[in-house]
C-alpha positions as CSV (number, residue, x, y, z in Angstrom):
1,M,7.6,-36.2,-15.6
2,D,8.1,-34.1,-12.5
3,E,5.7,-33.6,-9.7
4,Q,4.5,-30.1,-10.8
5,L,3.6,-31.4,-14.3
6,V,1.6,-34.3,-12.9
7,L,-0.3,-32.1,-10.5
8,H,-0.9,-29.6,-13.3
9,W,-2.3,-32.4,-15.4
10,L,-4.6,-33.5,-12.6
11,C,-5.7,-30.0,-11.7
12,C,-6.7,-29.3,-15.2
13,A,-9.0,-32.3,-15.2
14,P,-12.5,-30.7,-15.0
15,F,-14.1,-33.8,-13.4
16,L,-11.7,-33.9,-10.4
17,G,-11.9,-31.8,-7.2
18,A,-9.1,-30.8,-4.9
19,V,-9.7,-33.6,-2.3
20,A,-9.8,-36.3,-5.0
21,V,-6.5,-35.1,-6.5
22,R,-4.9,-35.0,-3.0
23,R,-6.1,-38.5,-2.2
24,L,-4.9,-39.9,-5.5
25,T,-1.4,-38.4,-5.0
26,E,-1.2,-39.7,-1.4
27,R,-1.7,-43.3,-2.6
28,M,1.4,-43.2,-4.8
29,D,5.1,-43.2,-3.9
30,C,5.4,-40.4,-6.5
31,P,2.7,-38.7,-8.4
32,E,4.2,-39.7,-11.8
33,Q,3.0,-43.3,-11.2
34,L,-0.5,-42.1,-11.8
35,Y,0.3,-41.9,-15.5
36,N,0.7,-45.7,-15.7
37,I,-1.8,-46.9,-13.1
38,E,-4.2,-49.6,-14.2
39,E,-7.9,-49.0,-14.2
40,T,-8.6,-52.0,-12.0
41,R,-6.2,-50.7,-9.3
42,L,-7.7,-47.2,-9.5
43,R,-11.2,-48.6,-9.2
44,A,-10.2,-50.7,-6.2
45,W,-9.0,-47.7,-4.2
46,G,-12.6,-46.4,-4.2
47,I,-11.5,-42.7,-4.4
48,L,-13.2,-42.0,-7.6
49,T,-16.7,-42.8,-9.0
50,E,-17.0,-45.2,-11.9
51,R,-17.5,-42.2,-14.2
52,Q,-14.4,-40.3,-12.9
53,T,-12.3,-43.5,-13.2
54,G,-13.2,-43.8,-16.9
55,L,-12.6,-40.1,-17.5
56,L,-9.2,-40.2,-15.8
57,M,-8.1,-43.1,-18.0
58,E,-9.1,-41.1,-21.0
59,W,-7.5,-38.0,-19.6
60,K,-4.1,-39.7,-20.0
61,E,-4.3,-38.6,-23.6
62,Q,-4.0,-35.0,-22.5
63,K,-0.5,-35.4,-21.0
64,G,1.1,-33.7,-24.0
65,A,-1.3,-30.8,-24.1
66,C,-0.9,-30.2,-20.4
67,R,2.8,-30.1,-20.7
68,Q,2.5,-27.4,-23.5
69,S,-0.1,-25.6,-21.3
70,L,2.4,-25.4,-18.5
71,Q,5.1,-24.0,-20.8
72,R,2.6,-21.4,-22.0
73,L,2.0,-20.2,-18.5
74,R,5.5,-19.1,-18.1
75,E,5.3,-17.2,-21.5
76,Q,2.2,-15.4,-20.2
77,G,3.9,-14.4,-17.0
78,L,1.9,-16.8,-14.9
79,V,3.0,-19.4,-12.4
80,F,1.6,-22.7,-11.3
81,V,2.3,-23.4,-7.6
82,T,1.8,-26.8,-5.8
83,P,1.5,-27.5,-2.0
84,F,5.0,-29.1,-2.2
85,E,6.6,-25.7,-3.0
86,D,7.8,-23.2,-0.4
87,S,5.9,-20.4,-2.1
88,Y,2.5,-22.1,-1.6
89,P,0.5,-20.2,1.0
90,K,0.9,-22.1,4.3
91,R,-2.5,-21.1,5.7
92,L,-4.2,-22.9,2.9
93,L,-2.6,-26.2,4.1
94,E,-4.7,-25.9,7.3
95,I,-8.0,-26.4,5.5
96,Y,-9.3,-29.9,4.5
97,D,-9.9,-29.2,0.8
98,Y,-6.9,-27.0,-0.1
99,P,-6.2,-26.7,-3.8
100,M,-3.5,-29.0,-5.1
101,G,-2.4,-26.3,-7.5
102,L,-2.7,-22.5,-7.8
103,F,-2.4,-20.5,-10.9
104,V,-0.8,-17.2,-10.0
105,R,-0.3,-13.8,-11.5
106,G,1.8,-11.5,-9.4
107,N,3.8,-12.0,-6.2
108,L,2.7,-14.5,-3.5
109,S,5.1,-13.1,-0.8
110,G,2.3,-11.1,0.8
111,L,0.6,-14.3,1.7
112,S,3.4,-15.6,3.9
113,A,2.4,-17.1,7.2
114,E,4.4,-14.4,9.0
115,R,2.1,-11.6,7.7
116,P,-1.4,-11.3,9.1
117,A,-4.2,-11.5,6.6
118,V,-7.9,-10.5,6.7
119,A,-10.5,-11.4,4.1
120,I,-13.1,-8.7,3.4
121,V,-16.3,-9.7,1.7
122,G,-19.8,-8.4,1.1
123,A,-22.5,-7.5,-1.3
124,R,-21.9,-6.8,-5.0
125,S,-24.8,-4.4,-5.0
126,C,-23.7,-2.6,-1.9
127,S,-24.6,0.8,-0.6
128,A,-22.4,3.9,-0.9
129,S,-21.7,3.8,2.8
130,G,-20.9,0.1,2.7
131,E,-18.4,0.6,-0.1
132,Q,-16.7,3.4,1.8
133,L,-16.6,1.2,5.0
134,A,-14.9,-1.6,3.1
135,E,-12.4,0.7,1.5
136,E,-11.5,2.5,4.8
137,F,-11.3,-0.7,6.8
138,A,-9.0,-2.2,4.2
139,R,-6.9,1.0,4.0
140,A,-6.5,1.1,7.8
141,L,-5.6,-2.6,8.1
142,A,-3.2,-2.5,5.1
143,A,-1.5,0.6,6.7
144,E,-0.6,-1.8,9.5
145,Q,0.9,-4.4,7.1
146,V,-2.2,-6.6,7.1
147,E,-2.7,-8.4,3.7
148,I,-6.2,-7.9,2.4
149,I,-7.9,-10.9,0.7
150,S,-11.0,-10.6,-1.4
151,G,-12.6,-11.9,-4.7
152,L,-12.3,-8.9,-7.1
153,A,-16.1,-8.8,-7.4
154,A,-18.1,-5.6,-7.9
155,G,-19.1,-3.8,-4.7
156,I,-17.4,-4.6,-1.4
157,D,-14.7,-6.8,-2.9
158,G,-13.4,-4.1,-5.2
159,A,-13.6,-1.4,-2.5
160,A,-11.5,-3.6,-0.2
161,H,-8.8,-4.1,-2.9
162,R,-8.8,-0.4,-3.7
163,G,-8.4,0.6,0.0
164,A,-5.4,-1.7,0.4
165,L,-3.7,-0.3,-2.6
166,K,-4.3,3.3,-1.5
167,A,-2.5,2.5,1.8
168,G,0.4,1.1,-0.2
169,G,-0.3,-2.4,1.1
170,G,-0.6,-5.7,-0.5
171,T,-3.8,-7.4,-1.6
172,C,-4.8,-10.7,-3.1
173,G,-7.7,-11.4,-5.4
174,V,-9.0,-14.9,-5.5
175,L,-10.8,-15.5,-8.8
176,G,-13.7,-17.7,-9.9
177,C,-12.3,-17.9,-13.4
178,G,-8.9,-18.3,-15.1
179,V,-6.3,-16.0,-13.6
180,N,-5.7,-14.5,-17.1
181,I,-9.3,-13.2,-17.2
182,C,-10.5,-10.0,-15.5
183,Y,-14.0,-10.4,-14.1
184,P,-15.9,-8.2,-13.9
185,S,-14.4,-6.4,-16.9
186,Q,-14.8,-2.9,-15.3
187,H,-12.2,-3.9,-12.8
188,Y,-9.5,-4.2,-15.4
189,G,-7.5,-1.2,-14.0
190,L,-7.7,-2.6,-10.5
191,Y,-6.8,-6.1,-11.8
192,E,-3.6,-4.7,-13.4
193,Q,-2.6,-2.8,-10.3
194,M,-3.0,-5.9,-8.2
195,A,-0.9,-7.9,-10.6
196,E,1.9,-5.4,-10.1
197,R,1.6,-4.7,-6.4
198,G,-0.1,-7.9,-5.0
199,C,-1.3,-11.1,-6.6
200,L,-4.2,-12.7,-8.4
201,I,-4.8,-16.4,-7.8
202,S,-7.1,-19.1,-9.0
203,E,-7.4,-22.9,-8.8
204,F,-9.1,-22.9,-12.2
205,P,-6.8,-23.2,-15.3
206,P,-6.3,-20.1,-17.5
207,D,-9.1,-19.3,-19.9
208,T,-11.7,-20.9,-17.6
209,P,-14.8,-18.6,-17.9
210,P,-16.5,-17.2,-14.7
211,R,-19.1,-19.9,-14.3
212,R,-21.7,-19.6,-11.5
213,E,-20.6,-22.9,-9.9
214,N,-17.0,-21.7,-9.6
215,F,-17.6,-19.0,-7.0
216,P,-18.7,-21.2,-4.0
217,R,-15.5,-23.2,-4.6
218,R,-13.3,-20.0,-4.7
219,N,-14.9,-18.7,-1.5
220,R,-13.2,-21.4,0.6
221,V,-9.9,-20.2,-0.7
222,I,-10.7,-16.6,0.3
223,S,-11.4,-17.6,3.9
224,G,-8.6,-20.2,3.9
225,L,-6.0,-17.6,3.1
226,A,-7.0,-15.3,6.0
227,D,-6.7,-15.2,9.8
228,A,-10.1,-13.6,10.0
229,V,-13.0,-12.8,7.8
230,L,-14.8,-9.5,7.8
231,V,-18.3,-9.2,6.3
232,V,-19.2,-5.6,5.6
233,E,-22.7,-5.8,4.0
234,A,-24.6,-8.9,3.2
235,R,-28.2,-10.0,2.7
236,E,-29.5,-12.9,4.8
237,K,-28.9,-15.3,2.0
238,S,-25.7,-14.4,0.1
239,G,-22.4,-15.7,-1.0
240,S,-20.7,-13.6,1.7
241,L,-22.4,-15.7,4.4
242,I,-21.2,-18.8,2.6
243,T,-17.6,-17.5,2.9
244,A,-18.2,-16.7,6.6
245,E,-19.5,-20.2,7.2
246,L,-16.6,-21.8,5.4
247,G,-14.2,-19.6,7.4
248,L,-15.9,-20.7,10.7
249,E,-15.5,-24.4,9.6
250,Q,-11.8,-23.6,8.9
251,G,-11.2,-22.2,12.3
252,R,-11.1,-18.5,11.2
253,E,-12.5,-15.7,13.3
254,I,-15.6,-14.1,11.8
255,F,-16.3,-10.3,12.1
256,A,-19.3,-8.4,10.9
257,I,-20.1,-4.7,10.7
258,P,-23.6,-4.2,12.2
259,G,-26.3,-2.2,10.6
260,R,-29.9,-1.1,11.0
261,V,-32.4,-3.9,11.4
262,T,-34.5,-2.3,8.7
263,D,-31.6,-2.3,6.2
264,H,-31.8,-5.5,4.0
265,L,-28.1,-5.2,3.2
266,S,-27.3,-5.5,7.0
267,G,-29.5,-8.5,7.5
268,G,-26.7,-11.0,7.0
269,C,-24.2,-9.1,9.2
270,N,-26.7,-8.7,12.0
271,Q,-27.5,-12.4,11.7
272,L,-23.8,-13.4,12.0
273,I,-23.4,-11.2,15.1
274,Q,-26.5,-12.8,16.6
275,Q,-25.0,-16.2,16.0
276,G,-21.7,-15.2,17.7
277,A,-19.5,-13.4,15.2
278,H,-17.5,-10.5,16.5
279,M,-19.0,-7.1,16.0
280,A,-16.6,-4.8,14.1
281,V,-17.1,-1.1,14.6
282,S,-13.5,-0.1,13.8
283,P,-10.4,-1.6,12.2
284,R,-9.1,-1.6,15.8
285,D,-11.3,-4.5,16.6
286,L,-9.5,-6.7,14.0
287,L,-6.1,-5.3,14.8
288,E,-6.5,-6.2,18.5
289,Y,-7.5,-9.7,17.5
290,L,-4.4,-10.0,15.3
291,G,-2.3,-8.7,18.1
292,I,-1.1,-5.6,16.2
293,K,-0.4,-2.4,18.1
294,H,-2.0,0.2,15.9
295,R,-0.1,3.5,15.7
296,K,-1.7,6.6,17.0
297,I,-5.0,4.8,17.5
298,L,-5.4,4.6,13.7
299,K,-5.4,8.3,12.9
300,L,-6.4,7.3,9.4
301,Y,-9.7,6.1,10.9
302,E,-10.4,8.0,14.0
303,K,-10.7,11.8,13.4
304,N,-9.2,14.2,15.8
305,I,-11.9,16.7,16.4
306,N,-10.3,18.7,19.1
307,G,-9.9,21.7,16.8
308,L,-13.6,21.8,16.0
309,A,-16.0,24.4,17.5
310,K,-18.5,23.3,20.1
311,K,-21.5,23.1,17.7
312,E,-19.4,21.3,15.0
313,K,-18.4,18.7,17.6
314,M,-22.1,18.3,18.6
315,V,-23.1,17.7,15.0
316,Y,-20.2,15.4,14.3
317,S,-20.8,13.3,17.5
318,C,-24.4,12.6,16.6
319,L,-23.4,11.2,13.2
320,D,-22.7,7.5,12.5
321,F,-20.9,5.6,9.8
322,K,-24.3,4.7,8.3
323,P,-25.7,7.9,6.8
324,K,-28.5,9.7,8.7
325,H,-31.2,11.9,7.3
326,I,-31.0,15.6,8.1
327,D,-34.2,15.3,10.2
328,E,-32.5,12.9,12.5
329,I,-29.6,15.3,12.9
330,L,-31.8,18.3,13.6
331,S,-33.8,16.3,16.2
332,A,-30.6,15.3,18.0
333,T,-28.9,18.7,18.0
334,G,-31.8,21.1,18.3
335,L,-30.2,23.4,15.7
336,S,-32.0,25.3,13.0
337,I,-31.9,23.7,9.6
338,G,-29.9,26.6,8.2
339,E,-27.2,26.4,10.9
340,C,-27.1,22.6,10.8
341,M,-26.7,22.5,7.0
342,S,-23.9,25.1,7.2
343,I,-22.0,23.1,9.8
344,L,-22.5,19.9,7.8
345,M,-21.2,21.5,4.7
346,E,-18.1,22.8,6.5
347,L,-17.5,19.3,8.0
348,E,-17.8,17.8,4.6
349,L,-15.3,20.2,3.1
350,E,-12.9,19.4,5.9
351,G,-13.2,15.7,5.3
352,Y,-15.0,14.7,8.4
353,V,-18.4,14.0,6.8
354,Y,-19.6,12.5,3.5
355,R,-22.9,12.8,1.7
356,P,-24.0,9.8,-0.3
357,A,-27.4,11.3,-1.2
358,N,-29.2,14.6,-0.7
359,F,-30.0,15.3,2.9
360,Y,-28.1,12.1,4.2
361,Y,-24.8,12.5,6.0
362,G,-22.4,10.0,7.5
363,K,-19.2,10.1,9.6
364,K,-16.3,9.7,7.2
365,L,-13.7,7.1,8.3
């Protein structure tokens, strides 16, 4: 039995966590010895509970099934990668509870230590402006060869992956289910694109359903794969804040996009900033932290408005990335509603402004 097969056998055991598997393998001269370990010796180590010890002794009967499962992975175009292999993401080895095995679909090369990486997370039920922010931040960062990490969830996660792909960059989705399962199902097209142009990874064996308890575990992998974590929109109590907290414990820099104090989707981000997270108002903030010289001051993100007429500049300059109601714009510019609406329509057609709802306008990134 080789090392990979033994670790696959242990990682498929549903009653063992990553730290327990690591501590078990560290006790042996070679992992294969775990197949023949006596129960009294295993109990004496004190690594596992009495229940886990009994279950592991019973799990020995699954050796044959696990060998067949590993063979089927290759037939399905999937790969199982252990920390002892060069292709295993080196950033993950920096965290205490790194997975002892990753199931992979796609190419892990984008997760090399030489390439900077940013995790972008946020609310599933996000606003239209939040979704656009996530996509444009990801697109701007990916254009500078930054790998985008997220969880393929609805809302902010999906927008971040799409933005990276639109820039022709790489993106990695960390799943809370088996890597052969697309969850949510409406992201199947995105899932397939990522398999071709990036990668999908999970520490859960194939066919594992997306159980609720899996997602907090996968969040530590999202932050662990990145140099920095960006929270786009999050309520004051959300999974995105868990990811940020895990990232902080792992020594990652935390960034958050601020929002109005009255906006419940900005509560978590504002709370993070209040607690010391970096405020992110442009991808430039993250690029500067990563030490990347951004070309032409991110023309993708910062519009050159030198060609606009004076009144167009005035209207554009009073807008923000968070949409404003027409009344706010009228108050700030002093223009008539007819003239202001005409200018806003022109700016929208030229790609400077977006309209998520009637009478609300925001600065397009």
